[in-house]
C-alpha positions in Angstrom: -0.2 -0.2 -0.3 1.7 3.8 -0.8 1.6 5.8 2.0 0.1 8.3 -0.2 -0.7 10.0 -4.0 0.7 11.9 -5.6 1.4 15.0 -8.5 3.7 17.1 -10.8 1.9 20.2 -11.3 2.7 23.3 -14.0 3.4 26.0 -11.3 5.2 26.9 -8.7 5.9 26.7 -5.6 4.6 29.3 -3.8 1.4 28.7 -6.1 1.3 24.6 -5.2 0.6 25.7 -1.8 -2.1 28.4 -1.8 -3.8 26.3 -4.5 -3.8 23.2 -2.3 -4.9 25.1 0.9 -7.4 26.1 -0.8 -8.2 22.4 -2.9 -8.3 21.3 0.9 -11.0 23.5 1.4 -12.9 22.7 -0.9 -13.7 19.4 0.6 -14.0 20.7 4.5 -10.5 20.8 5.7 -8.1 23.2 7.4 -4.1 23.5 7.1 -3.9 23.5 11.0 0.3 23.0 11.2 2.7 23.9 8.5 6.5 23.5 9.1 9.0 24.6 6.0 11.6 22.4 5.7 14.2 24.3 3.9 14.4 26.1 6.2 14.4 24.6 9.4 16.8 22.5 8.0 19.4 24.9 7.5 18.5 26.1 10.9 19.4 23.8 13.1 22.0 21.6 10.9 23.4 24.5 9.3 22.2 21.6 5.5 20.3 23.2 2.5 17.9 21.1 1.5 15.2 21.5 -1.1 12.3 23.5 -1.2 9.7 21.5 1.0 6.8 22.2 2.6 4.4 20.2 4.8 1.1 20.7 6.0 -0.7 19.4 8.5 -4.6 18.9 6.9 -7.2 18.5 9.4 -10.8 17.2 8.8 -13.0 18.4 11.7 -16.3 16.3 10.9 -13.8 12.9 10.1 -11.0 13.9 13.3 -14.1 13.4 15.8 -15.7 10.7 14.7 -12.6 8.1 14.0 -11.3 9.9 17.4 -14.9 8.3 19.6 -14.1 5.6 17.3 -10.5 4.7 18.7 -9.0 7.7 20.6 -5.3 6.1 19.7 -5.9 7.3 16.3 -4.8 10.6 17.0 -0.7 9.3 16.6 -1.4 9.1 13.0 -3.4 13.2 12.5 -3.3 15.2 10.4 -3.3 14.4 7.2 0.3 15.8 5.5 0.3 17.1 2.6 3.4 17.7 1.7 4.9 20.1 -1.4 8.2 19.6 -3.1 10.1 21.6 -5.9 12.8 19.8 -6.8 15.3 20.6 -9.9 13.2 22.9 -10.8 10.0 20.7 -10.6 7.1 20.9 -8.1 5.4 17.8 -6.5 1.8 17.7 -4.6 2.2 14.7 -2.5 -0.9 14.1 0.4 -1.0 11.8 3.1 -2.9 8.5 2.4 -5.7 7.8 4.9 -6.6 3.8 4.2 -3.4 4.4 5.8 -5.1 4.2 9.4 -7.1 0.9 8.2 -4.0 -1.0 7.6 -3.0 -0.3 11.3 -6.1 -1.3 13.2 -9.6 -3.8 12.2 -11.2 -1.6 13.7 -14.9 -1.5 10.8 -15.5 2.5 11.5 -11.5 3.4 10.5 -11.9 1.4 8.0 -15.5 3.1 6.4 -13.6 6.9 7.1 -10.3 5.7 5.9 -12.1 5.2 2.6 -14.0 7.7 2.8 -11.7 10.6 3.8 -9.2 8.9 0.9 -11.8 10.0 -1.7 -12.0 13.9 -0.8 -7.9 13.6 -0.5 -8.5 12.2 -4.0 -10.5 14.9 -5.6 -8.2 17.9 -3.7 -5.4 15.9 -5.3 -7.7 16.0 -8.7 -8.7 19.3 -8.9 -4.4 20.2 -8.1 
């Protein structure tokens, strides 16, 4: 099982972050966290890295249902989205929510992760 879905986009890095954020909103997600990996690695290790942003996306109704079903599922939240620029190409990758069920045998989580995966795939399709 892939742990994410990936799409190469035909616009710049900053535009990809904006478009991914807006596309996620259309499916009920908000961005809880942003981690600028390039900046963090430079600051902490004084190393250079590609432009790489991690967006911590959350769909509150799904998160609430999942947490009611199994509290420890919070260890697998939020759904991370990566915007990565490498060699002049911009790639957007999104977490595969079906991995949540892969580590649990709870049928309710299977149902929720399947619905969330559909939302993630719709987001990626409009980028």
